[in-house]
Backbone as CSV, one residue per row, in Angstrom:
resi,resn,N_x,N_y,N_z,CA_x,CA_y,CA_z,C_x,C_y,C_z
1,MET,0.835,-1.175,0.000,0.000,0.000,0.000,0.886,1.247,0.000
2,PRO,0.706,2.152,-0.961,1.568,3.342,-1.022,1.303,4.291,0.147
3,GLU,2.369,4.903,0.600,2.252,5.886,1.678,1.881,7.238,1.085
4,ILE,0.926,7.895,1.686,0.457,9.185,1.201,0.968,10.269,2.138
5,CYS,1.600,11.286,1.553,2.116,12.411,2.334,1.294,13.657,2.028
6,TYR,0.949,14.379,3.068,0.229,15.635,2.919,1.104,16.766,3.435
7,PHE,1.110,17.880,2.742,1.857,19.053,3.164,0.881,20.163,3.517
8,PHE,1.107,20.787,4.661,0.253,21.873,5.114,1.097,23.130,5.235
9,TYR,0.597,24.211,4.760,1.260,25.504,4.873,0.357,26.405,5.704
10,ILE,0.815,26.758,6.878,0.024,27.588,7.784,0.672,28.963,7.845
11,THR,-0.120,29.988,7.619,0.403,31.347,7.647,-0.677,32.299,8.155
12,SER,-0.225,33.424,8.649,-1.162,34.472,9.070,-1.217,35.595,8.037
13,ARG,-0.554,35.415,6.909,-0.516,36.437,5.872,-1.707,36.289,4.952
14,ALA,-2.644,37.191,5.073,-3.841,37.156,4.234,-3.618,37.826,2.880
15,ASP,-2.488,38.523,2.720,-2.232,39.246,1.472,-1.647,38.356,0.376
16,LEU,-1.316,37.100,0.686,-0.701,36.204,-0.288,-1.718,35.239,-0.870
17,THR,-1.495,34.892,-2.143,-2.312,33.847,-2.756,-1.778,32.494,-2.309
18,VAL,-2.492,31.443,-2.628,-2.062,30.088,-2.260,-0.713,29.773,-2.904
19,GLU,-0.548,30.131,-4.179,0.703,29.870,-4.892,1.860,30.624,-4.256
20,GLN,1.621,31.854,-3.825,2.681,32.655,-3.197,3.096,32.063,-1.847
21,VAL,2.142,31.520,-1.100,2.465,30.883,0.181,3.350,29.658,-0.044
22,VAL,3.009,28.850,-1.036,3.809,27.661,-1.344,5.202,28.070,-1.798
23,GLU,5.297,29.089,-2.653,6.601,29.577,-3.127,7.445,30.098,-1.966
24,LEU,6.837,30.817,-1.058,7.539,31.336,0.114,8.067,30.193,0.980
25,ALA,7.267,29.150,1.143,7.700,27.984,1.927,8.866,27.274,1.247
26,HIS,8.829,27.173,-0.071,9.920,26.525,-0.800,11.201,27.354,-0.716
27,GLN,11.088,28.672,-0.766,12.269,29.523,-0.612,12.875,29.345,0.766
28,HIS,12.034,29.198,1.775,12.527,28.979,3.134,13.303,27.665,3.213
29,GLY,12.795,26.627,2.552,13.497,25.349,2.525,14.832,25.458,1.814
30,ASN,14.882,26.242,0.737,16.136,26.449,0.032,17.139,27.175,0.915
31,GLN,16.683,28.133,1.709,17.569,28.849,2.627,18.141,27.891,3.662
32,GLU,17.363,26.917,4.105,17.870,25.919,5.047,18.951,25.071,4.398
33,ASN,18.831,24.788,3.090,19.877,24.058,2.378,21.161,24.881,2.316
34,VAL,21.040,26.177,2.105,22.214,27.053,2.081,22.897,27.052,3.445
35,ILE,22.123,27.143,4.502,22.698,27.122,5.856,23.400,25.792,6.110
36,ALA,22.789,24.695,5.668,23.419,23.382,5.829,24.736,23.312,5.071
37,GLN,24.793,23.888,3.864,26.037,23.923,3.097,27.093,24.757,3.819
38,LEU,26.685,25.914,4.350,27.644,26.765,5.064,28.178,26.059,6.307
39,LYS,27.344,25.307,6.998,27.795,24.590,8.188,28.656,23.391,7.837
40,GLY,28.252,22.632,6.803,28.930,21.379,6.490,30.126,21.534,5.579
41,ALA,29.873,21.816,4.309,30.941,21.823,3.310,31.891,23.001,3.470
42,VAL,31.359,24.181,3.710,32.199,25.376,3.824,32.792,25.492,5.228
43,GLN,32.140,24.917,6.203,32.541,24.944,7.611,32.660,26.367,8.141
44,ALA,31.675,27.192,7.791,31.683,28.587,8.225,31.452,28.731,9.725
45,MET,30.833,27.739,10.339,30.529,27.828,11.764,31.531,27.055,12.621
46,ARG,32.701,26.777,12.099,33.652,25.897,12.766,34.314,26.518,13.982
47,MET,34.589,27.772,14.014,35.251,28.486,15.114,36.600,27.848,15.475
48,PRO,37.611,28.052,14.643,38.892,27.358,14.845,39.724,27.882,16.019
49,VAL,39.497,29.097,16.478,40.294,29.634,17.587,39.355,30.139,18.680
50,ASN,39.938,30.521,19.827,39.092,30.941,20.941,38.936,32.453,21.036
51,ASP,39.332,33.171,20.011,39.230,34.627,19.980,38.030,35.020,19.116
52,LEU,37.162,35.868,19.625,35.935,36.241,18.924,36.227,36.922,17.586
53,ASN,37.179,37.843,17.541,37.490,38.544,16.288,38.082,37.605,15.247
54,SER,38.919,36.677,15.678,39.500,35.718,14.734,38.422,34.804,14.165
55,ASN,37.516,34.343,15.008,36.419,33.497,14.533,35.510,34.264,13.588
56,ARG,35.283,35.526,13.880,34.464,36.366,12.996,35.138,36.498,11.625
57,ALA,36.448,36.729,11.620,37.180,36.835,10.356,37.100,35.520,9.575
58,TYR,37.196,34.387,10.288,37.098,33.089,9.632,35.715,32.916,8.994
59,MET,34.670,33.296,9.716,33.313,33.178,9.181,33.125,34.072,7.957
60,VAL,33.694,35.263,7.997,33.587,36.175,6.851,34.305,35.585,5.639
61,MET,35.490,35.018,5.841,36.241,34.436,4.722,35.508,33.251,4.107
62,THR,34.962,32.384,4.944,34.260,31.226,4.385,32.972,31.637,3.687
63,THR,32.289,32.636,4.211,31.077,33.120,3.553,31.420,33.793,2.228
64,LEU,32.553,34.485,2.161,32.994,35.070,0.892,33.284,33.991,-0.141
65,ALA,33.844,32.873,0.296,34.086,31.764,-0.630,32.767,31.234,-1.185
66,TRP,31.755,31.140,-0.336,30.428,30.707,-0.778,29.844,31.720,-1.762
67,ASN,29.992,33.001,-1.447,29.458,34.043,-2.321,30.184,34.083,-3.656
68,LEU,31.467,33.731,-3.671,32.222,33.661,-4.921,31.571,32.666,-5.873
69,LYS,31.137,31.545,-5.340,30.463,30.540,-6.162,29.191,31.115,-6.778
70,ALA,28.411,31.813,-5.982,27.166,32.404,-6.496,27.463,33.508,-7.508
71,TRP,28.466,34.323,-7.234,28.821,35.410,-8.136,29.278,34.862,-9.489
72,LEU,30.112,33.824,-9.462,30.570,33.224,-10.716,29.410,32.597,-11.480
73,ALA,28.450,32.032,-10.762,27.297,31.424,-11.432,26.490,32.474,-12.177
74,TRP,26.394,33.685,-11.638,25.651,34.749,-12.319,26.387,35.259,-13.547
75,LEU,27.709,35.063,-13.610,28.483,35.537,-14.756,28.439,34.596,-15.954
76,VAL,28.007,33.373,-15.741,27.992,32.401,-16.832,26.921,32.803,-17.849
77,PRO,27.290,32.991,-19.118,26.300,33.401,-20.106,25.257,32.314,-20.393
78,ASN,25.662,31.062,-20.320,24.729,29.957,-20.537,23.904,29.784,-19.263
79,ARG,22.623,30.082,-19.344,21.753,30.088,-18.154,21.663,28.718,-17.491
80,ALA,21.641,27.651,-18.289,21.537,26.301,-17.723,22.791,25.966,-16.913
81,CYS,23.977,26.304,-17.460,25.222,26.069,-16.718,25.285,26.928,-15.466
82,GLY,24.801,28.160,-15.561,24.801,29.043,-14.401,23.929,28.513,-13.283
83,LEU,22.754,28.004,-13.624,21.873,27.428,-12.606,22.472,26.163,-12.005
84,GLU,23.124,25.361,-12.847,23.783,24.158,-12.338,24.905,24.523,-11.374
85,LEU,25.660,25.551,-11.726,26.739,26.014,-10.856,26.186,26.606,-9.562
86,MET,25.083,27.336,-9.657,24.474,27.936,-8.474,23.976,26.862,-7.511
87,ASN,23.430,25.777,-8.027,22.889,24.708,-7.188,23.922,23.663,-6.802
88,MET,25.136,23.810,-7.302,26.193,22.843,-7.024,26.592,22.898,-5.544
89,GLU,26.846,21.752,-4.968,27.337,21.723,-3.596,28.742,22.312,-3.570
90,PHE,29.119,22.871,-2.420,30.376,23.597,-2.353,31.584,22.680,-2.560
91,ARG,31.525,21.472,-2.047,32.659,20.541,-2.246,32.857,20.224,-3.722
92,THR,31.770,20.058,-4.450,31.863,19.824,-5.890,32.443,21.042,-6.586
93,PHE,32.032,22.243,-6.160,32.575,23.486,-6.711,34.079,23.571,-6.472
94,LEU,34.512,23.205,-5.276,35.951,23.223,-4.975,36.718,22.301,-5.912
95,GLN,36.209,21.074,-6.102,36.899,20.113,-6.958,36.856,20.505,-8.427
96,ALA,35.742,21.074,-8.872,35.580,21.370,-10.297,36.285,22.640,-10.726
97,ILE,36.297,23.663,-9.872,36.796,24.969,-10.308,37.976,25.464,-9.476
98,VAL,37.867,25.428,-8.180,38.914,26.021,-7.339,40.173,25.168,-7.338
99,ALA,40.025,23.860,-7.254,41.191,22.976,-7.154,41.706,22.518,-8.516
100,LEU,41.410,23.259,-9.550,41.915,22.931,-10.882,43.427,23.157,-10.890
101,PRO,44.227,22.140,-11.191,45.684,22.317,-11.123,46.190,23.313,-12.172
102,ALA,47.076,24.183,-11.730,47.637,25.199,-12.625,49.094,25.429,-12.280
103,GLN,49.823,25.901,-13.256,51.222,26.259,-13.075,51.359,27.736,-13.437
104,ILE,51.999,28.488,-12.564,52.193,29.917,-12.817,53.675,30.129,-13.084
105,VAL,53.983,30.637,-14.275,55.370,30.830,-14.702,55.606,32.316,-14.871
106,ARG,56.636,32.824,-14.200,57.002,34.226,-14.338,58.113,34.326,-15.384
107,THR,57.807,35.051,-16.451,58.815,35.308,-17.480,59.323,36.729,-17.285
108,ALA,60.143,37.193,-18.201,60.726,38.523,-18.053,59.675,39.624,-18.045
109,ARG,58.619,39.475,-18.835,57.654,40.562,-18.982,56.228,40.225,-18.594
110,LYS,55.943,38.984,-18.282,54.558,38.646,-17.998,54.465,37.380,-17.147
111,LEU,53.270,37.176,-16.622,52.952,35.933,-15.925,52.174,35.045,-16.872
112,VAL,52.529,33.775,-16.905,51.851,32.813,-17.750,51.163,31.807,-16.839
113,TYR,49.856,31.649,-17.030,49.073,30.686,-16.264,48.814,29.481,-17.149
114,ARG,49.296,28.324,-16.742,49.068,27.094,-17.501,48.128,26.201,-16.704
115,LEU,46.996,25.928,-17.287,46.052,25.019,-16.643,46.464,23.591,-16.975
116,LEU,46.699,22.801,-15.955,47.252,21.459,-16.133,46.207,20.354,-16.080
117,GLY,44.997,20.705,-15.822,43.924,19.712,-15.764,42.777,20.137,-16.657
118,TYR,41.873,19.210,-16.885,40.702,19.527,-17.691,39.489,18.840,-17.088
119,ASN,38.406,19.576,-17.036,37.100,19.006,-16.738,36.078,19.805,-17.529
120,ARG,34.834,19.425,-17.441,33.820,20.074,-18.274,33.548,21.513,-17.862
121,TRP,34.024,21.944,-16.698,33.797,23.308,-16.224,34.900,24.269,-16.660
122,LEU,35.954,23.769,-17.296,37.060,24.640,-17.702,36.605,25.689,-18.711
123,LYS,35.804,25.303,-19.682,35.312,26.268,-20.674,34.454,27.332,-19.997
124,VAL,33.627,26.916,-19.043,32.791,27.863,-18.296,33.674,28.822,-17.498
125,LEU,34.712,28.300,-16.861,35.634,29.133,-16.082,36.327,30.168,-16.965
126,LEU,36.791,29.768,-18.129,37.461,30.706,-19.033,36.485,31.753,-19.579
127,THR,35.241,31.354,-19.809,34.222,32.310,-20.236,33.957,33.343,-19.146
128,MET,33.938,32.884,-17.912,33.729,33.809,-16.792,34.874,34.813,-16.697
129,PHE,36.103,34.330,-16.880,37.251,35.252,-16.827,37.164,36.293,-17.938
130,GLU,36.717,35.913,-19.109,36.556,36.871,-20.190,35.518,37.921,-19.839
131,ARG,34.420,37.526,-19.230,33.389,38.496,-18.837,33.899,39.421,-17.749
132,ILE,34.691,38.901,-16.822,35.265,39.748,-15.768,36.238,40.750,-16.380
133,ARG,37.052,40.281,-17.319,38.053,41.154,-17.945,37.412,42.285,-18.735
134,GLN,36.246,42.015,-19.333,35.557,43.044,-20.108,34.972,44.069,-19.189
């Protein structure tokens, strides 16, 4: 016998339609996923030292890393790739984009960046750099 699940949305907001109440509830659930990512993968709530200012700086740095992922997702011209990047878990983002192996060579007049690995996100990453440069 199949199990039947019912969802109830209780609110005191009379100004919203039924669809708006459901959308608001879904946004709240998405925010809980973001908090879970910040706690788990990014470890923004880790508190590595016993000094309040140092812990605050650590939380700011980890939150900036999370925001970098969202910012880069908005720069992707391909909307489907941007949404995939936006919904990507942070550990996957680290492996796909941040931890891409590279070699930096200083020559007499310039720096040369050599990407030593390849994955399907490399083209997206290079497109993002072009948009930033423009």
